[in-house]
C-alpha positions, 0 to 999 in steps of 0.5 A: 259923308261929313257936310261943309259949312253952309257956303258949301252949295251946289247948283245945277243948271240945264244948260244947252251943251249938257250938265254945268256944276257950280259949288264953292271950292273948299280951301285947301282941298282938291274936288271930286264931281260924282255922279249916278244915273238910275240908283246905281253906284255913284263914279268919279268923271272929274278929279281936282275939278273947278267951278263951273264944271260942265258935264257934256256926256250923253245919257240915256233917255229918261235919266234924272243924274244925281251929282255930289261934290267931295271934298279931299285934302291932299292927303287923299282923305275926305273933308267934306261934301256937297248935298246931293243935286238932282235933274229932272228927266225930262227937261235934260237934252240926251246929249250936248247940241251943238245947233244952240252952240254959236 
């Protein structure tokens, strides 16, 4: 994966509803969000994503998901990617917490 400029960062925040990803959109590109768990293959979980992106998927207990955002141009060519970020499994909720959303 090509790295974009230093402004292409990816930040992961644990929120009551799941995992929020903040990233800087690349001009003229579409953002694709990928996730992998337990060193399995990468799974595209969002195409043409906007920041912030909220992953509300329920994950197995003890999973430490990793995320990366890839940027593609209109022809589908990979133009770059953010660094990979990982969430620590002990800090993650197993699923969305509807109790804390009011």
